[in-house]
N, C-alpha and C positions, 0 to 999 in steps of 0.2 A: 347507537355502535355503529364501527367501520363496516361500509362497505363488503360484502363478500369478494374474497379474492385482493384485499388490498391489505397490504404486511403494515404491523403497528409503526411510528415514525420513533425513530432511534434517539435518543438524547445522551451527552455524555455526563457521570455524576464520578465524581473520585472516592465516593466513602462508600463501597457496596461490599465491604467483606463483613462477615458474619451475618449476613441477612440471610433471615429463610423465609416459608410464605408465611403468611399473615402480617409481616412487620409494614411498614409505613413510612418509608423515606420518602425526605421534601425536595425537591427541584427547584433552585432558586437560581440567584444569578441571571448571566446571560443565557444559559441554557433553559434558564425558566419562563424567561421573559421572551424566547422564540418559541416554546410551547403555547403559553397562553395568548400571548400578541400577535403573533406570527401564522401558528400552526391553528391558534383558537381552539385547544384541544378542551373540552368540558367533562366534569364528572361521569362516571362510566364507560369513556372511552380508551379504547387499550394502546399501550404504551409499553417503549421497553428503553431501559437505562442500562447502560454498560459505561466499565471503566477504560474501554479499550484496548486491555488485555488477557482478552479474552474470559472476563466476567461478566453475564447478561441477566438482567433480573426483568422478569415479565408482570406483567400486571395489565391496573385499568384506574383511571384519573379517579379520587378517592375524592379530591377539593380542591379547587381553585381560591387562592387566596392573592386578592389584587390583579395587578398587571405582571405580574413577573416572579410567583411565586406557587405551585401544586405539590399536592399531597400523594403518593402513590401507594395502591394496596399490592401488596405480592403476593401473584398466586404460582409462581416460578423462579427458579434460580437454576440459572445452568451453567457450568463452568466448562468452557473449550479448550481444549486440548491443544497444544501445538501441532500446525503440520507438518505433515514427512511425505516427502522429503519439502524441504523448508526450499523456497524460491526468493532469490535474490537478482537487483537486478543493478549493474552499475549502470547508471544514466551520465554522459557525458552532458557538461553544461549547455544549455540551449540558449537560442538570443531570443529575446521577448516574451511572451509567455506560454513558449513551447514545452519549458521546463515543466510546468506547473500543467499543462493539459497531459502530458507523460505520467506526470505522478497521479492525476488525477483518473484518468484512465486506467493505469496500473494498478491501483487502488482499488478501484470497481470489479477488476478482473480476479484479483487474487494475489497479489503479489507481497512476501511476507516483508521482505527488506529493499528498501532505494536507496543506493549511494550515490549520492552526486562527485562526480569525477571531472578534476580539470585536465582535461586533453590536451595535447599540445597544439592542438588545430581550432580549439573551441575560439570563438569569436569572443564570447561572454566571458569575465574572469569575476570571481568574487573576492574581495579584498574589503577589510576593515570592515568597518559599519557596513556597507553595499550588501557585503557578502555574510551581514550576521541577518538582515533583512533579508536578502534571497531565500537563507536558509530556512527562516521563521516562515516563509510564505509558503513553501514546501510543504512543511509540516502541517501548516492550517491548510492546505489544500488536501492533504491525506486526510486528516482530522474530518472534515467535513465530507469529502467523498466517500470516506470509509462508515459514517452516518446514513449519507444517500442510498449506501450499497446492502444497508441494514448488517456493516459487519461488525461482530464483538472485539473481533480482535485488527487492530487498525496496524499499519506496516510501519514497520519501524524507519526514520529518515536518519542514517547516520549522519556523520560531519564531511564535509568533502574532503577527498582524498586525494593523494597525486598518486600518478603509474607505479612507481615503486608501491605502495601501501596496496594498489587495486591488484598488482603481482603476486602481494601475499596474503591477498584473499580467496586468489584463485589458486593458491596451492594447496590451499587447506580443504578446499570442495568435493564433494564425492563427484560431483562433475562440473566442469566450468568449461565453457565456449565463448567466442569471441564472435558476433553477428558480421559476417563480412559477406562481400558483394563474390568475393574470389575464393571463399571458402570451399574446400574440396567435398565437404561432407555436408547433406541436408539436415537439418536439426529432424526434420520429419522424420529419422532413421536412425539416429546414433543411436546406444545402449543409452539409457538414463536409471539413474537407481531408484529403489524401491526406499530408500531410506538415505539419513545423510542429506546435505545442502547443496543444491544445484544454484550457480553462477551464471550468469549471463553479461555479458559485456556490450552495450549501445553505443556506439562511436560520435562523436559529434557531427556537425554537416559538412565540414572538410575530410570526414573520415579519421579511420583510425590510421596512422602514420606505420611505416614499415618498422621503427623503431619500435613503437609500443607493441605492435603483433609479436615482434621476436620474442620483447621481456615477457608477453604476456604467452606465449608457444612455450618460453623456457619454463614457465611457473607450472606448465602442464592445459593450458587452456587449449580448446582447439578450435582452428576457424570452420565457424557452421554460415552456413547459407539459408536462406527463410525462404525464399520461392524466385521466382524469374524476375521479378518489379524489385525495384531499389526503393525500399519505404523513409522514408522521412525520420529523422531522431526521436521525434515526440512520436511515431506509433508504432517504430520496429520492435521496442521490448513490451507493448502490451499484444503485440501479434506474437511475439517468442512466447511470453510468458502464456496464453492461451493456447497454444500449440503442447507447451510443457504442460502443463495443468490439466489436459486431456488428457497425455498420453499416461501421466503417473497415475491416473486414476481419481485426483484430485476434484477432478467436476465431476466423478460419476454420482 
């Protein structure tokens, strides 16, 4: 059995609909291989299966079959409702692996949706096959970080958006804010909604341009500052999300 205080590992399973306690689903493929050959789970150990969309199946390993397959005896099924208020972070494309770092830590923090944004001052550009690979890497990062964080509902990674599309997203939010060092209001004191959607914008290394800031303000977004220091694009979204999740009670 697992040591006291250590939560059971989470694996993704795409066919959990209709399962009830007593059912014995099979985990196979890449996830099964990871469970058996990497995590070395054995019969009797606790395990969690999730579809990443809010359903969690809790149980114990019933049997291990070969190197990439095990069966799970289900003891409990949970359905996690969509959190309110929802938190979306519009993340400007970052150079190197900083974008994936941002996705990883925002997933661990509890962000619900992450929007890749091609800002005018982005050094990195997602075009063609490279763009598709980068988006796939963000989604894979969110999936793995969601498992590590024991989340039953993984964040949604949308396709990349233009500034005009981001402005449309901001216009429909219950609260919209742009993280900006010259923001007149601290994010720590703005009035946040108890329901609906909160959307926060994180700019690129070169910052949000005046034209973008104007477009976002016209859409209803308020420039907000986080604190006295200027954070990197890879950490600002995580810090802002943590602040918002704490203030709205979602971390309660």
